[in-house]
C-alpha positions as CSV (number, residue, x, y, z in Angstrom):
1,X,0.0,0.0,0.0
2,X,1.4,3.4,-1.1
3,X,0.2,6.1,1.2
4,X,1.3,9.6,0.2
5,X,2.2,11.7,3.3
6,X,1.9,15.2,1.6
7,X,-2.0,15.1,1.4
8,X,-2.0,14.2,5.1
9,X,0.2,17.1,6.0
10,X,-2.0,19.4,3.8
11,X,-5.0,18.3,5.8
12,X,-3.3,18.9,9.0
13,X,-2.4,22.5,8.1
14,X,-6.1,23.1,7.5
15,X,-6.8,22.0,11.0
16,X,-3.9,23.7,12.8
17,X,-5.7,24.4,16.1
18,X,-6.7,20.8,16.8
19,X,-3.4,19.5,15.6
20,X,-1.3,21.7,17.8
21,X,-3.5,21.2,20.9
22,X,-3.3,17.4,20.6
23,X,0.4,17.6,20.0
24,X,1.0,19.8,23.0
25,X,-1.2,17.5,25.1
26,X,0.8,14.5,24.0
27,X,4.1,16.4,24.8
28,X,3.0,17.4,28.3
29,X,1.7,13.9,29.0
30,X,4.9,12.3,27.9
31,X,7.0,14.8,30.1
32,X,4.9,14.0,33.1
33,X,4.6,10.3,32.6
34,X,8.3,9.7,32.1
35,X,9.2,11.6,35.2
36,X,6.4,10.0,37.1
37,X,7.4,6.4,36.1
38,X,11.0,7.3,37.2
39,X,9.7,8.5,40.5
40,X,7.5,5.5,41.0
41,X,10.3,3.0,40.2
42,X,12.6,4.8,42.6
43,X,10.0,4.9,45.4
44,X,9.1,1.2,44.9
45,X,12.8,0.3,45.0
46,X,13.0,2.0,48.4
47,X,10.4,-0.4,49.7
48,X,12.5,-3.4,49.1
49,X,15.9,-2.1,50.3
50,X,17.8,-4.6,52.4
51,X,18.0,-3.5,56.1
52,X,20.5,-6.2,57.2
53,X,18.0,-7.2,59.8
54,X,16.4,-10.6,60.3
55,X,13.1,-8.8,59.9
56,X,10.7,-11.7,60.3
57,X,12.1,-12.3,63.8
58,X,13.1,-8.9,65.1
59,X,11.1,-6.2,66.9
60,X,11.8,-3.0,68.7
61,X,10.6,-1.7,72.1
62,X,10.6,2.0,72.7
63,X,11.2,2.2,76.5
64,X,10.7,5.6,78.3
65,X,11.4,6.1,82.0
66,X,8.6,7.4,84.1
67,X,10.9,9.4,86.3
68,X,14.5,10.9,86.4
69,X,17.1,8.6,87.8
70,X,20.8,8.8,88.6
71,X,23.0,7.5,85.8
72,X,24.2,4.4,87.7
73,X,20.5,3.4,88.4
74,X,19.6,3.7,84.7
75,X,22.4,1.5,83.6
76,X,21.7,-1.1,86.3
77,X,18.0,-1.2,85.2
78,X,19.0,-1.5,81.6
79,X,21.1,-4.5,82.3
80,X,18.5,-6.0,84.4
81,X,15.9,-5.5,81.6
82,X,18.1,-7.1,79.0
83,X,18.8,-10.2,81.2
84,X,15.0,-10.5,81.7
85,X,14.4,-10.3,78.0
86,X,17.1,-12.8,77.0
87,X,15.7,-15.3,79.5
88,X,12.2,-15.3,77.9
89,X,11.7,-18.8,76.2
90,X,10.6,-17.2,72.8
91,X,13.7,-14.8,72.8
92,X,17.0,-15.6,71.1
93,X,18.8,-12.3,72.0
94,X,18.3,-8.7,73.0
95,X,20.4,-5.6,72.9
96,X,20.1,-1.9,73.9
97,X,20.4,0.7,71.1
98,X,20.4,4.4,70.4
99,X,18.6,3.7,67.1
100,X,17.8,1.0,64.6
101,X,17.8,0.5,60.9
102,X,14.8,2.1,59.1
103,X,14.1,4.1,62.1
104,X,13.4,7.1,60.0
105,X,16.0,9.4,61.6
106,X,18.8,9.2,64.0
107,X,22.4,9.9,64.9
108,X,25.0,10.5,62.3
109,X,28.5,11.9,62.2
110,X,31.0,13.4,59.7
111,X,34.0,11.1,59.2
112,X,37.5,12.0,58.7
113,X,40.9,10.2,58.4
114,X,42.8,12.7,60.5
115,X,41.6,14.9,63.4
116,X,42.5,18.2,61.7
117,X,40.9,17.3,58.3
118,X,38.6,20.1,57.3
119,X,36.7,18.4,54.6
120,X,35.1,15.1,55.8
121,X,35.3,12.0,53.7
122,X,31.6,11.1,54.2
123,X,28.8,11.0,56.7
124,X,28.1,7.9,58.6
125,X,25.0,6.7,60.6
126,X,26.0,5.9,64.2
127,X,24.6,3.0,66.2
128,X,25.5,2.5,69.9
129,X,25.0,-0.8,71.6
130,X,26.8,-3.8,73.1
131,X,28.2,-7.2,72.0
132,X,24.7,-8.5,71.5
133,X,23.7,-5.9,68.9
134,X,24.9,-7.8,65.7
135,X,23.4,-11.1,66.6
136,X,20.2,-9.4,67.7
137,X,19.8,-7.7,64.4
138,X,20.7,-10.8,62.6
139,X,23.4,-8.8,60.8
140,X,26.2,-10.5,58.9
141,X,29.8,-10.1,60.1
142,X,31.9,-10.5,57.0
143,X,35.3,-9.7,58.5
144,X,37.1,-9.2,61.7
145,X,35.4,-9.8,65.1
146,X,32.5,-8.8,67.3
147,X,33.0,-6.5,70.4
148,X,34.2,-8.1,73.6
149,X,32.1,-7.5,76.8
150,X,35.1,-5.5,78.3
151,X,35.0,-3.1,75.4
152,X,31.5,-1.9,76.0
153,X,31.4,1.5,77.7
154,X,28.6,3.3,79.5
155,X,27.6,6.7,78.2
156,X,25.5,9.2,80.2
157,X,22.9,11.6,78.8
158,X,25.3,14.6,78.7
159,X,28.4,12.7,78.0
160,X,30.4,12.6,74.7
161,X,32.5,9.4,74.4
162,X,34.4,8.0,71.5
163,X,35.3,4.3,72.0
164,X,38.6,3.1,70.8
165,X,37.0,0.2,68.8
166,X,34.3,0.3,66.1
167,X,32.5,-2.0,63.7
168,X,31.7,-0.5,60.4
169,X,29.6,-1.5,57.3
170,X,31.4,-2.6,54.2
171,X,30.0,0.4,52.4
172,X,31.8,2.8,54.9
173,X,34.9,0.7,55.0
174,X,35.2,0.8,51.2
175,X,34.6,4.5,51.3
176,X,37.3,5.2,53.8
177,X,39.8,2.5,52.7
178,X,39.3,1.5,49.1
179,X,40.7,-1.9,48.2
180,X,39.4,-4.0,51.1
181,X,42.1,-3.2,53.7
182,X,40.0,-1.5,56.4
183,X,40.5,-3.9,59.3
184,X,42.9,-2.5,61.9
185,X,42.8,1.1,60.4
186,X,41.6,4.0,62.4
187,X,39.4,7.1,61.6
188,X,37.8,9.9,63.3
189,X,34.0,10.3,63.7
190,X,33.8,12.7,66.7
191,X,36.4,14.9,68.3
192,X,40.1,14.0,68.4
193,X,39.9,10.3,69.6
194,X,40.4,7.7,66.9
195,X,38.3,4.6,66.5
196,X,40.1,1.5,65.2
197,X,38.0,-1.0,63.0
198,X,37.7,-4.4,64.5
199,X,34.9,-5.8,62.4
200,X,32.9,-5.3,59.2
201,X,29.2,-6.1,58.6
202,X,27.3,-6.2,55.3
203,X,24.7,-5.0,54.7
204,X,23.3,-2.6,57.4
205,X,20.8,0.1,56.5
206,X,21.0,3.6,57.9
207,X,18.4,4.9,60.3
208,X,17.3,7.5,57.9
209,X,15.5,6.9,54.6
210,X,15.3,10.3,53.2
211,X,16.5,11.5,49.9
212,X,19.5,13.1,51.7
213,X,20.6,9.7,53.0
214,X,20.8,8.2,49.5
215,X,24.3,9.8,49.0
216,X,25.5,7.8,52.0
217,X,23.6,4.6,51.4
218,X,24.8,1.7,53.7
219,X,27.4,3.7,55.4
220,X,27.1,3.2,59.2
221,X,29.3,2.5,62.2
222,X,28.6,0.6,65.5
223,X,30.2,1.9,68.7
224,X,30.3,-0.3,71.8
225,X,28.4,2.1,74.0
226,X,25.5,1.3,76.3
227,X,23.6,4.6,76.7
228,X,22.0,5.3,80.1
229,X,19.9,7.9,78.8
230,X,17.5,9.2,81.6
231,X,14.8,9.9,79.0
232,X,14.6,6.3,77.6
233,X,16.1,3.7,75.4
234,X,15.4,1.3,72.5
235,X,15.5,-2.4,73.2
236,X,15.9,-4.5,70.1
237,X,14.8,-8.1,70.6
238,X,15.3,-11.1,68.3
239,X,12.8,-13.9,68.6
240,X,13.4,-17.5,67.9
241,X,12.2,-18.6,64.5
242,X,8.3,-18.7,64.4
243,X,7.9,-17.2,67.9
244,X,7.7,-13.5,67.1
245,X,4.2,-13.0,68.3
246,X,4.9,-14.8,71.6
247,X,8.1,-12.8,72.2
248,X,6.2,-9.5,71.4
249,X,3.5,-10.5,73.9
250,X,5.9,-11.5,76.7
251,X,8.5,-8.9,76.4
252,X,6.6,-5.9,77.8
253,X,5.4,-8.1,80.6
254,X,9.0,-9.0,81.6
255,X,10.1,-5.3,81.5
256,X,7.1,-4.2,83.7
257,X,8.0,-7.0,86.2
258,X,11.4,-5.6,86.5
259,X,10.1,-2.0,87.1
260,X,6.8,-0.3,86.7
261,X,8.5,3.1,86.5
262,X,8.5,3.0,82.6
263,X,6.2,3.9,79.8
264,X,5.7,1.7,76.7
265,X,3.2,3.1,74.4
266,X,0.3,0.6,73.8
267,X,0.0,1.9,70.2
268,X,3.6,1.8,68.8
269,X,5.8,1.2,71.8
270,X,6.3,-2.4,70.5
271,X,6.8,-2.7,66.7
272,X,7.9,-5.7,64.5
273,X,9.8,-4.9,61.4
274,X,6.7,-5.2,59.2
275,X,5.2,-2.3,61.0
276,X,8.5,-0.4,61.1
277,X,9.0,-0.7,57.3
278,X,5.4,0.1,56.5
279,X,5.6,3.2,58.7
280,X,9.0,4.5,57.4
281,X,8.1,4.0,53.8
282,X,4.5,5.2,53.9
283,X,5.3,8.5,52.2
284,X,7.2,6.5,49.5
285,X,4.2,4.2,49.0
286,X,1.8,7.1,48.9
287,X,3.9,9.0,46.3
288,X,4.1,5.9,44.1
289,X,0.3,5.5,44.2
290,X,-0.3,9.2,43.6
291,X,2.1,9.2,40.6
292,X,0.4,6.1,39.3
293,X,-3.1,7.8,39.5
294,X,-1.7,11.0,37.8
295,X,-0.3,8.8,35.0
296,X,-3.5,7.0,34.5
297,X,-5.6,10.1,34.5
298,X,-3.3,12.0,32.1
299,X,-3.2,9.0,29.7
300,X,-6.9,8.7,29.8
301,X,-7.4,12.3,29.1
302,X,-5.0,12.3,26.2
303,X,-6.7,9.2,24.8
304,X,-10.1,10.8,25.1
305,X,-8.8,13.9,23.3
306,X,-7.4,11.9,20.5
307,X,-10.6,10.0,20.2
308,X,-12.7,13.2,20.2
309,X,-10.5,14.9,17.7
310,X,-10.4,12.0,15.3
311,X,-14.1,11.4,15.6
312,X,-14.8,15.1,14.8
313,X,-12.5,14.9,11.7
314,X,-14.2,11.7,10.5
315,X,-17.6,13.5,10.8
316,X,-16.2,16.5,8.9
317,X,-14.8,14.3,6.1
318,X,-17.5,11.8,5.5
319,X,-18.2,13.3,1.9
320,X,-14.4,13.1,1.2
321,X,-14.2,9.6,2.4
322,X,-17.1,8.7,0.3
323,X,-15.5,10.2,-2.8
324,X,-12.3,8.2,-2.1
325,X,-14.3,5.1,-1.6
326,X,-16.1,5.7,-5.0
327,X,-12.7,6.3,-6.7
328,X,-11.6,2.9,-5.5
329,X,-10.1,3.4,-2.1
330,X,-10.4,0.2,0.1
331,X,-11.4,0.2,3.8
332,X,-7.8,-0.6,4.9
333,X,-6.6,2.6,2.9
334,X,-9.1,4.8,4.9
335,X,-8.1,3.1,8.1
336,X,-4.4,3.5,7.3
337,X,-4.9,7.2,6.3
338,X,-6.3,8.1,9.8
339,X,-3.8,6.0,11.7
340,X,-0.9,7.6,9.8
341,X,-2.4,11.1,10.4
342,X,-2.5,10.5,14.0
343,X,1.0,8.9,14.0
344,X,2.4,12.2,12.5
345,X,0.7,14.3,15.2
346,X,1.9,11.9,17.9
347,X,5.4,11.9,16.6
348,X,5.6,15.6,16.7
349,X,4.2,15.5,20.2
350,X,6.6,13.0,21.6
351,X,9.6,14.8,20.0
352,X,8.6,18.0,22.0
353,X,7.7,15.7,24.9
354,X,11.3,14.2,25.0
355,X,12.7,17.7,25.3
356,X,10.3,18.6,28.0
357,X,10.8,15.4,29.9
358,X,14.7,15.8,30.0
359,X,14.4,19.4,30.9
360,X,12.0,18.7,33.7
361,X,14.2,16.0,35.2
362,X,17.3,18.4,35.0
363,X,15.2,20.9,37.0
364,X,14.4,18.5,39.7
365,X,18.0,17.3,39.9
366,X,19.2,20.8,40.5
367,X,16.2,22.0,42.6
368,X,15.5,18.9,44.7
369,X,18.6,16.9,44.4
370,X,16.9,14.0,42.8
371,X,18.8,11.4,40.7
372,X,19.1,11.8,36.9
373,X,16.4,9.9,35.0
374,X,17.6,7.2,32.7
375,X,16.6,7.6,29.0
376,X,15.0,4.2,29.3
377,X,12.0,5.9,31.0
378,X,11.8,8.3,28.1
379,X,11.9,5.4,25.6
380,X,9.1,3.6,27.5
381,X,7.0,6.8,27.6
382,X,7.5,7.5,23.9
383,X,6.3,3.9,23.1
384,X,3.3,4.1,25.5
385,X,2.2,7.4,23.9
386,X,2.6,6.3,20.3
387,X,0.7,3.1,21.1
388,X,-1.9,5.0,23.0
389,X,-2.4,7.4,20.1
390,X,-2.8,4.5,17.6
391,X,-5.2,2.7,19.9
392,X,-7.3,5.8,20.6
393,X,-7.5,6.4,16.8
394,X,-8.4,3.0,15.7
395,X,-12.1,2.9,16.7
396,X,-12.9,6.2,14.8
397,X,-10.9,5.3,11.9
398,X,-12.6,2.0,11.7
399,X,-15.9,3.7,11.6
400,X,-14.6,6.0,8.9
401,X,-13.5,3.0,6.8
402,X,-17.0,1.6,6.9
403,X,-18.7,4.6,5.4
404,X,-20.3,3.5,2.1
405,X,-19.7,5.6,-1.1
406,X,-23.4,6.1,-1.7
407,X,-24.2,7.3,2.0
408,X,-21.2,9.7,2.0
409,X,-21.9,11.4,-1.4
410,X,-25.6,11.7,-0.7
411,X,-26.6,15.5,-0.7
412,X,-27.6,17.1,2.5
């Protein structure tokens, strides 16, 4: 079938307003859909990020003290609490902590290799706990050793202590000492006291999940510090396989049996990792759903616009279609004409849309520090819009192809 393009272009010039409006609609839809797909993919990727925690068996207790206590009393109570938790039949291990992976915010420090270095190497999330922390999380020690009990120090609410030993994640070790030779090396994360790396874990997520944390993904350190914070403390508990519910039920009872002078919120004072992950990524999930709805609405509106314009043109050209049919044009020729006409409009729209999509992404990169969008998303968007245009045109074009020569040339 030989379908000349020039008559189609002449016809489009006679309908400039409709042609330009549909092309602009396609361009804007493409620009928004490409960036929306990119955002959706990034947000959904966040939902499945590895935490380094044995999530099916780990839960967190947010323990707050009901009254101010001297430092020594707080630490003694913390140790008694941990002993009671570890003795529960459904519990494998328990540890105190200043924070936990996927907490949604927490302690972080700039890291340098020398005490007088003005420009830090990176920013590291900071966890403080004892020798039970790694086993309680279910984290994987890939090099070196765990802390010894005699290395664990007690840190009061107003104290600032830098322990001489530290365990780091592989991501932080590789950032500080590329080449895999971090064990035994020292660095500075607070003040002028160095910490020597005695162990490496992989992976271990930071507390924060914000966009700012992406630049330091996986970079965290663990100090052997047991915080005797007068305000409260996190207890991380790892249940034995299949006994999470029993452990979560018995743990608060065990703590209250040790002392009633504490507050554990009945709503979110005890959370398993399913709840923690759902809560911390709630905004990501909501954004992905919102972007998905926007994409669906825009595509539906664009498809409706194409259908409406094509139907209008078919109605206007019924006599011309009849003349062409009388001169020997087949149904498939009429169908091909309208499909080609729409393809040319869509092609012009997607070319402009590609420029707008890239420009919009560059603006978000500079304005909101988002990642650069892969051109694969633009390719997918172009394909979707072209197929959408052809699909939306098919029904009106099929009706046009079925117009009989006698009906179309009948006088009005």
